N, C-alpha and C positions, 0 to 999 in steps of 0.2 A: 563317737565323739563325746568325752566325758564332759560332765556338767562344767567344770573349770574351762574347759576348752570351746565353750558355746556362747556366742553373743547373742543370738536369736533361735529360739526353739518353738516350734509350732507344733501341736500334738492333737490330731483328730479334728482340725479346724474345719467348721462349716459356717457357711454365710448365706442366709435366705433374705430377700428383699420383700416388700409389700407386693402382694399380688401372688405370692408363692413361687417367684423366681429364685431357683437354687443355683448361686453363683460359685460357691466353692463347696466341695463335699469331702469329709475325712482326710484332710490334707497334714501330711507329716513333713517337717523341713527343719533343718539345723545348720546353721551359718557360724562358723569361727570368727574370733575377733578381728583378722586381718584378711579375711577372705573375701573375695570378689565373686559373687555369683549372679548369673544373668539368667532370667527367666524369659522362656520363650513358649509359644503355642498359638494355637488358632485365634481369630479375634472372636471377643467376647466369652473367653475362657476362664476369666477371673483375675487375670494379672494385676490389673491396677486394683481392684477390690482387695487382693491379697496384701498390696503394699499399704493401702489405706488402713487394713486391719492391724498390720504389725505397728503402723505409726500410731494408733490408738484413735484415729478418726472415725472408724466405723467399728462398731462391736461386733464379735463374731457370735454366731448362734449356738455354735457347738465347739467342744473342744476348748484349748488353752493358748494363749500367746505369751512367751517370756521375753524380757530383754535383760540381759546381764544378770538372770536369775531373779528377776521381779516380774510378776504378772501384769501384763498391759491391760489398764481399764480406763485409760484416759490418754490425751496427748502428753509426750513425754519430751523433756527438753533435751536429752542425750539422744534423740532420734531427729534427724534432718530429712526433708523430703524436697526433691526438685521434680517439676512437672514438664509436660511436653512443651508448654508455653512458658516463656520466662516469668510472667507474672510480675512485671516491675511496676513500682509505682511511678506514673507518668509524670508526675511533679518533682520528683527526686531525682538527683544526679546519680551516676555510677558509684559513686563513693558512698553516697547516702544510703543508697539501695543496699549496698554490700554490707553496710553498718546496722541494717535494720534488725537483725538477730539481737545484736548487743543492746540497742536502744530500747527493745521491748522489755527488757529485764532491768536495765540499770542505766546511769549515765555513762555515755562514751568517753573513755581515759585516752591519754595520749598513745599508750601501748596499743589500743584497738585501732586507732587511727593510722599508726604505722604498719599494722598487719593488714588491714584492708588495703593501703596503699601496695605492700608488698605483693599481695595475692592479685590485685589488679595488674600489676607490672608482670607477674609470672604467668599471666594468661594474655600477655601482650595488649594490655589496654592502657599502658603507659601514654599520657597525653589526652586520655579521653575520660579521666576522673570526674571532671565536672561536666560532662555532656549529659544531656537528658535522654530516655530512652528513644524517643522519637529521631534524635540525631545519630542513632545506631544502627548497624546491620543486624539481621536477625542471629547471625553468629556471634556478633559481639554483645547483644543482649543475653544470649545464653551463657556467654563467659562472665558477665556480671552475676547472672544467677548462680553459676558455679561458684564464683567468690563469695556470695552470700551464703551458699549452702556450707562452705569450709568456715566462714565466721560463726555458725551455730556452735562450733566445738563439738559436733555431734559425733558419738562413738559408733553409732549406726546410721549409714546413709541409705537413702531410697531414693531411686532415680526413675521415673515412669516415662519412658520414650522420650528422654530430653532432647534427642537430636533428630527426631523424626520429621520436623517440619523444616530442615534446613537442607541445602543443595548437598550433593554428594562429597565435593571437595571440602566444603565447611565441615561436614560431619567428619571426615578424615582428620582435620585439624583439631576439632573438638575431642575426638578419640585420644588423640596424642595429649591434650591438656589433661584429660581424665587419667590417662595413664601416669602421667607426671604427678598428678595428685596422689595417686594411690601408692606409687614408689616412695613418695617424700612423708606421705601421713597416712599410711595405711590403716583402714577401719573395716568393720563388718559393712559391706555394700552389696545391695540388691538392686539389679538393673533390669528393667523390663524393655525388651526390643523386639523388633519383628525382623532384625537383620542378623542371619546367622554368623556371616563373617565378622560383624562387630561383636557378637557374643565371644566368638572364639578368640578374637584379638585381646579382649579386656579381662576375661575371665579366669579364674581356677577352676569353677564348675559352672556347669549349664544345666538348668532345670527344665525339661520338656513337660509342659502340662497338656492335660487331656482336654477335649471340647467340653463346655459346660455340661453339668458343674464340673468346674476344674479341680483336678487332683494331680498329683506326680506321677507321670508316666515313665519319665527316664531321668537319671542323672548322672551326667557325663562329666568326668574329670579332665581338664585341660592341661596336660603336663608339659606344655611349652616354658621354656626358661623365662625369666624376667631379669633385665628389663626386655620390654617387647619394642618392637617397631612395625610400621606399616610393610616393610619388606618380607616380613615373616608370612604374609599371606599367599606368598609364591612358593613356600616351601611345601614338599610331600606331606609332612608331618601336619601342618596346618590344614591342609585340604583333607587329610584323613579325619581329623575332628570335626570339620565342617559337614563332611559327610555321614558321619554317624549322627550328627544333630538332625541333617536334614532326613536321614532315614526314620528317625524317631518321630519327626513332625509328618512325614508321609504317612507312616503307621497309624498315628492317633487320627489324622483325617480319614484313612480308609475305614477304621473301626466305626467312625461316626456314619459311614455310609455314604 
């Protein structure tokens, strides 16, 4: 992947925490400008730490991280992050929460308001724009968080197990929403998940990480056509990619002993 084709580049990245815990070691990874890359691996292997390093929220101890050719030394406005919990402000409505990224930097304009309303409608939240988080289900709150992520205008999106706390049916619906986002406004996306089928459905590539200290054990290209649908999960091709990823996960677990 040439420099012009890279949105995110990590070279020899390592991260250690106080007490000597080594979370990541000598990790190399490149992500293209419109590429969706899922990250899977054993619990505690450094997946969340990796996203925080890319976002500039946690400095790396070794190596370098570049986003669109610029070294990451602090949080960046062109990198948006979504966590497992929606982290909505309880005293603000769905619309106000979606507009937070804009409000943090400047006054909200009419165009911003229209875009936030459009996104909420896109995520099936029409009629809930003026509801507070406590009035929304967990899945609806995550849709608001997705709208907020989109309002950042980020060219790099980082999602840390965003659907891990919702039921299976809601998770499938949210996966469809995320597919819809990526098809309409593709950007470099890194997505942490423990679900192999979710990773295959969403991704162009799936990175399998080793146990801590985490590094890349395997990089699987998912050559399923887009647009994608839940029905694809029943196809032999889908199952083959899922088996490849599972084999990689079993291998790294076995090597851990």
